[in-house]
C-alpha positions as CSV (number, residue, x, y, z in Angstrom):
1,M,-0.1,0.1,0.0
2,K,2.8,2.3,1.0
3,Q,4.5,1.8,-2.4
4,V,1.3,2.3,-4.3
5,L,0.9,5.7,-2.5
6,Q,4.4,6.8,-3.1
7,K,4.2,6.0,-6.8
8,I,0.8,7.9,-7.0
9,V,2.4,10.9,-5.3
10,I,5.6,10.6,-7.5
11,F,3.2,10.5,-10.5
12,N,1.4,13.7,-9.3
13,L,4.8,15.5,-8.8
14,S,5.9,14.5,-12.1
15,L,3.0,16.4,-13.7
16,L,4.6,19.6,-12.4
17,I,7.8,18.6,-14.5
18,F,5.8,19.3,-17.7
19,S,4.4,22.4,-16.5
20,F,7.5,24.1,-15.1
21,S,9.1,26.7,-16.9
22,S,12.0,29.1,-15.9
23,T,11.2,32.3,-14.3
24,S,10.8,35.2,-16.8
25,A,11.5,38.7,-16.0
26,A,7.7,39.3,-15.8
27,E,7.1,36.5,-13.3
28,A,10.1,37.9,-11.2
29,D,8.5,41.5,-10.9
30,Y,7.3,40.4,-7.3
31,I,11.1,41.1,-6.5
32,S,11.0,44.7,-7.3
33,N,7.4,45.6,-6.5
34,P,7.3,48.5,-3.9
35,Y,7.0,47.4,-0.4
36,E,3.6,48.4,0.7
37,V,2.7,45.7,3.4
38,S,2.1,47.3,7.0
39,V,4.4,45.8,9.6
40,E,1.4,44.2,11.3
41,D,0.3,42.4,8.3
42,D,3.8,41.4,7.3
43,L,4.2,39.9,10.8
44,A,0.8,38.0,10.5
45,A,1.7,36.6,7.0
46,R,5.1,35.3,8.4
47,Q,3.2,33.6,11.3
48,I,0.7,31.9,8.8
49,I,3.7,30.5,6.7
50,A,5.5,29.3,9.9
51,R,2.6,27.6,11.2
52,L,1.6,26.0,8.0
53,N,5.1,24.4,7.7
54,H,4.8,23.5,11.5
55,A,1.6,21.9,11.1
56,L,2.7,20.0,8.0
57,D,5.8,18.7,10.0
58,E,3.7,17.5,12.9
59,G,1.5,15.5,10.4
60,D,-1.6,17.7,11.8
61,Y,-3.4,18.1,8.3
62,K,-6.5,19.4,10.0
63,L,-4.6,22.2,11.6
64,Y,-2.8,23.0,8.5
65,A,-5.9,23.2,6.5
66,S,-7.5,25.3,9.1
67,F,-5.4,28.3,7.9
68,F,-7.4,28.1,4.5
69,A,-10.3,30.0,3.6
70,T,-13.4,28.0,2.9
71,D,-12.8,28.6,-0.7
72,G,-9.1,28.5,-0.4
73,V,-7.3,26.5,-3.1
74,F,-4.3,24.4,-2.6
75,V,-2.2,23.6,-5.9
76,S,0.7,21.2,-5.7
77,G,2.2,18.0,-6.8
78,F,0.1,16.5,-4.5
79,G,-2.8,17.4,-6.4
80,D,-5.4,20.4,-6.0
81,A,-8.0,20.9,-3.4
82,T,-10.4,23.6,-2.6
83,G,-11.3,24.3,1.2
84,P,-10.2,23.2,4.4
85,K,-11.7,19.6,4.4
86,E,-10.3,18.8,0.8
87,V,-6.8,20.2,1.8
88,A,-6.8,18.0,4.8
89,A,-7.9,14.9,2.9
90,A,-5.4,15.5,-0.1
91,L,-2.6,15.5,2.5
92,E,-3.6,12.7,4.5
93,K,-3.7,10.7,1.2
94,V,0.0,11.5,0.5
95,S,1.0,11.2,4.4
96,P,3.3,8.3,3.8
97,F,5.4,10.5,1.4
98,I,5.3,13.8,3.6
99,T,5.8,12.3,7.0
100,N,8.9,12.8,8.9
101,K,10.0,15.7,6.9
102,R,11.1,19.1,7.9
103,H,9.6,21.9,5.6
104,T,11.4,25.4,6.0
105,A,10.5,28.5,4.2
106,S,13.1,31.3,3.5
107,N,13.8,34.2,1.6
108,L,10.0,35.7,2.1
109,V,9.1,38.4,-0.3
110,I,6.0,40.1,0.9
111,N,3.8,42.2,-1.3
112,Q,0.5,43.8,-1.3
113,S,-2.1,43.0,-4.2
114,G,-5.2,45.0,-3.9
115,K,-6.6,43.8,-0.4
116,D,-4.6,40.5,-0.5
117,I,-1.1,39.7,0.9
118,V,1.0,37.7,-1.4
119,V,4.0,35.8,0.0
120,T,6.7,34.3,-2.2
121,S,9.2,32.1,-0.5
122,Y,11.6,29.1,-0.9
123,L,10.5,25.9,0.4
124,T,13.3,23.4,1.3
125,V,12.5,20.0,2.6
126,F,14.7,17.6,4.5
127,E,14.3,14.0,6.0
128,R,14.3,14.3,9.7
129,K,14.1,10.9,11.1
130,S,15.5,8.1,9.2
131,E,18.6,10.1,8.0
132,L,20.0,13.6,7.5
133,K,19.0,14.2,3.8
134,Y,17.7,17.0,1.6
135,V,14.7,15.9,-0.1
136,G,13.8,18.8,-2.5
137,S,13.0,22.4,-2.8
138,A,10.2,24.5,-4.6
139,I,9.0,28.1,-4.8
140,N,5.6,28.7,-3.2
141,V,3.3,31.6,-3.7
142,D,0.6,31.9,-0.9
143,T,-2.0,34.5,-1.3
144,L,-3.6,35.6,1.8
145,S,-6.6,37.6,2.7
146,F,-8.6,38.7,5.6
147,R,-11.9,36.8,6.0
148,D,-14.0,37.5,9.1
149,G,-11.1,39.4,10.6
150,K,-8.6,36.5,10.3
151,L,-5.8,36.2,7.8
152,K,-6.4,33.2,5.7
153,V,-4.8,31.3,2.7
154,I,-6.8,31.8,-0.3
155,R,-4.4,30.2,-2.5
156,H,-1.4,28.2,-2.2
157,D,0.8,27.3,-5.4
158,S,4.0,25.3,-5.2
159,T,6.3,24.9,-8.1
160,L,9.3,22.4,-7.9
161,D,12.7,23.6,-8.6
162,P,14.4,22.1,-11.5
163,A,16.8,19.7,-9.6
164,T,13.7,18.4,-7.6
165,A,11.8,17.9,-10.9
166,A,14.9,16.2,-12.5
167,Y,15.0,13.8,-9.4
168,I,11.5,13.1,-9.3
169,Q,11.8,12.5,-13.2
170,S,14.7,10.0,-12.6
171,I,12.7,8.1,-10.0
172,M,9.7,7.7,-12.6
173,S,12.1,6.5,-15.2
174,K,13.3,3.4,-13.0
């Protein structure tokens, strides 16, 4: 069963390989956008990203999903989901693949987009129990919005880095 789930996850991750493209100048505009986020909103956004990764590392998918708005969209190699229940269920399905990993966000760039806050960050994943090993990396773009006075994820997009995509492709070719 575990091998079947891992193959499904690897297949889903491989789908990202075909949609991966180098970052163009237009896509990198977020780097030079004027910084217009309030200190309070910046700190709140950083807390959401950190808490998402901590919940994921603890295997608490219900807690992870609780940071999503009721119509929040989760897009990654693990499949797409909408709303907290679907997000938690999607993560539960791939739990054998993501269990015992350490997910770390770094180099956060936080921008205002209308009323939304957009956080672009590097995600690095390490094995944390069986061995000391780098697992992969991606660029995450999380769009956050205030809903009923609370900052919620309305969209999470994760794009694998080329080396991670190549590694997954090599596993798929075996």
